[in-house]
C-alpha positions as CSV (number, residue, x, y, z in Angstrom):
1,M,161.0,172.1,203.0
2,L,158.8,170.8,205.8
3,D,155.7,172.4,204.2
4,G,156.3,170.3,201.0
5,G,156.6,167.1,203.1
6,V,153.3,167.9,204.9
7,S,151.6,168.4,201.5
8,K,152.8,165.0,200.2
9,G,151.6,163.4,203.4
10,R,148.1,164.9,203.1
11,L,148.0,163.9,199.4
12,F,149.0,160.3,200.3
13,R,146.3,160.1,203.0
14,L,143.7,161.5,200.5
15,W,144.7,158.9,197.9
16,R,144.4,156.1,200.5
17,K,140.9,157.4,201.5
18,T,139.8,157.4,197.8
19,R,141.2,153.9,197.3
20,A,139.3,152.6,200.4
21,A,136.2,154.4,199.3
22,S,136.3,152.7,195.8
23,E,136.7,149.3,197.4
24,Y,133.7,150.1,199.6
25,V,131.7,151.0,196.4
26,E,132.8,147.8,194.7
27,S,131.4,145.7,197.6
28,S,128.2,147.7,198.1
29,F,127.1,147.7,194.5
30,A,125.1,144.5,193.8
31,S,123.4,143.1,190.8
32,E,120.8,140.3,190.6
33,L,118.8,138.6,187.9
34,R,115.1,138.0,188.7
35,I,111.7,137.3,187.2
36,N,109.3,140.3,187.5
37,R,105.5,139.7,187.4
38,H,103.4,142.8,186.9
39,D,99.8,142.9,185.6
40,G,100.0,139.5,184.0
41,W,103.2,140.3,182.2
42,V,106.4,138.4,183.1
43,S,109.8,139.8,182.3
44,L,113.4,139.0,183.1
45,D,115.0,141.9,184.9
46,L,118.5,142.8,185.9
47,L,118.3,144.6,189.3
48,L,121.2,146.9,190.2
49,V,121.3,148.0,193.8
50,N,123.6,150.8,195.0
51,D,124.0,150.6,198.8
52,A,127.0,152.9,198.8
53,S,126.8,156.5,199.9
54,M,127.9,157.7,196.4
55,T,126.5,157.7,192.9
56,V,127.7,154.9,190.5
57,W,127.7,155.2,186.7
58,V,126.6,151.9,185.1
59,E,127.8,151.6,181.5
60,E,126.5,148.2,180.2
61,A,125.7,144.6,180.8
62,T,127.3,141.9,178.8
63,V,125.1,138.8,178.3
64,V,126.7,135.4,177.3
65,L,124.7,132.4,176.4
66,T,125.8,128.8,176.3
67,D,124.1,125.4,175.9
68,L,121.4,126.9,173.8
69,D,118.5,124.6,173.1
70,A,116.2,126.3,170.5
71,N,114.3,125.6,167.3
72,W,113.1,127.8,164.5
73,Q,115.5,130.7,164.9
74,T,115.0,133.6,162.5
75,S,118.6,134.7,162.6
76,I,122.0,133.2,163.4
77,P,122.5,133.0,167.2
78,T,125.5,135.1,168.3
79,G,125.6,133.8,171.9
80,Q,126.5,137.3,173.1
81,A,124.8,140.6,173.5
82,R,125.5,143.9,175.1
83,R,122.7,145.8,176.9
84,E,123.7,149.4,177.1
85,I,122.6,151.0,180.3
86,R,124.5,154.3,180.6
87,Q,122.7,155.6,183.7
88,N,123.6,156.8,187.1
89,V,122.4,154.8,190.1
90,R,122.3,157.2,193.0
91,A,123.3,156.4,196.6
92,N,120.9,154.0,198.3
93,E,118.8,153.5,195.1
94,S,118.2,150.7,192.7
95,L,117.6,150.4,188.9
96,G,115.8,147.6,187.2
97,L,115.9,146.9,183.5
98,S,114.8,144.1,181.2
99,L,117.3,141.7,179.6
100,A,114.7,139.6,177.8
101,G,115.3,141.4,174.5
102,A,119.1,140.9,174.7
103,I,118.8,137.2,175.4
104,Y,116.2,136.8,172.6
105,D,118.5,138.5,170.1
106,A,121.6,136.5,171.2
107,A,119.6,133.3,170.9
108,G,118.8,134.0,167.3
109,R,115.2,135.1,167.8
110,P,113.7,131.6,168.2
111,Q,110.0,131.2,167.5
112,G,109.2,128.5,170.0
113,R,110.4,127.8,173.6
114,Y,114.1,127.8,174.2
115,S,116.5,127.4,177.1
116,C,120.1,128.3,177.7
117,L,122.7,129.1,180.4
118,V,123.2,132.8,180.9
119,Y,126.2,134.6,182.4
120,I,125.9,138.4,182.9
121,E,128.7,140.8,183.7
122,V,127.9,144.4,184.6
123,H,130.5,147.2,183.9
124,Y,130.3,150.3,186.1
125,R,132.4,153.3,187.2
126,F,132.9,155.1,190.4
127,D,134.9,158.3,190.1
128,D,137.7,157.4,187.6
129,E,137.9,153.7,188.4
130,W,136.1,151.0,186.3
131,F,134.8,147.8,187.8
132,S,133.1,144.6,186.5
133,K,130.8,142.4,188.5
134,G,129.7,139.0,187.3
135,L,126.4,137.4,188.3
136,D,126.0,133.7,189.0
137,T,125.2,131.5,186.0
138,H,121.5,131.0,185.5
139,R,119.4,128.6,183.4
140,V,116.7,130.5,181.6
141,E,113.7,129.0,179.9
142,M,111.8,131.4,177.6
143,G,109.3,131.6,174.8
144,A,110.2,134.6,172.6
145,L,110.4,137.5,175.2
146,T,108.3,135.8,177.9
147,V,110.2,134.1,180.7
148,H,109.0,130.6,181.8
149,G,111.7,129.7,184.3
150,L,114.9,131.0,186.0
151,H,117.2,128.8,188.0
152,R,120.6,129.7,189.5
153,L,123.4,127.2,188.9
154,R,126.2,127.4,191.3
155,W,128.0,124.3,190.1
156,Y,128.2,125.7,186.5
157,E,130.3,128.8,187.3
158,N,133.1,128.2,184.8
159,K,130.9,127.2,181.9
160,A,130.0,130.7,180.5
161,R,132.2,133.7,180.5
162,P,132.3,136.8,178.2
163,N,135.5,135.7,176.3
164,D,134.0,132.3,175.4
165,H,133.1,131.5,171.8
166,P,129.5,132.0,170.6
167,V,127.0,129.2,170.7
């Protein structure tokens, strides 16, 4: 009888450690939107940084656009796009990927300069637990796939969210 009680106690302590570890991973996994300049080419990159001591599986990034100001679109703007990532980010490593194509498609492939507010939410998994992390809202100014400006807007936080209606 005592042996069964000890096993339950050990199992409970193991569960508590796993829970605390997952909260640690949630706080040590960061994402940031930034302009990357390389050899004369300018791109808009999503940087994913894993400061945890464990590998994190990153599933996708959801991009939501609001307040779109564009002319000469070649398709109907949807206002939302999913950028599939489906990669591991190992412990103490980072991953950078371009979001310019996803924003361009969600804006309706405008032919001139355009600007919009962008909200990004990254979906990732640690062990069997799923997490979502939202970035701050940014104002992006682009011309096709080329980025002309990026500004973080703290006062606009409630304007754009993934469940909002398209542009």
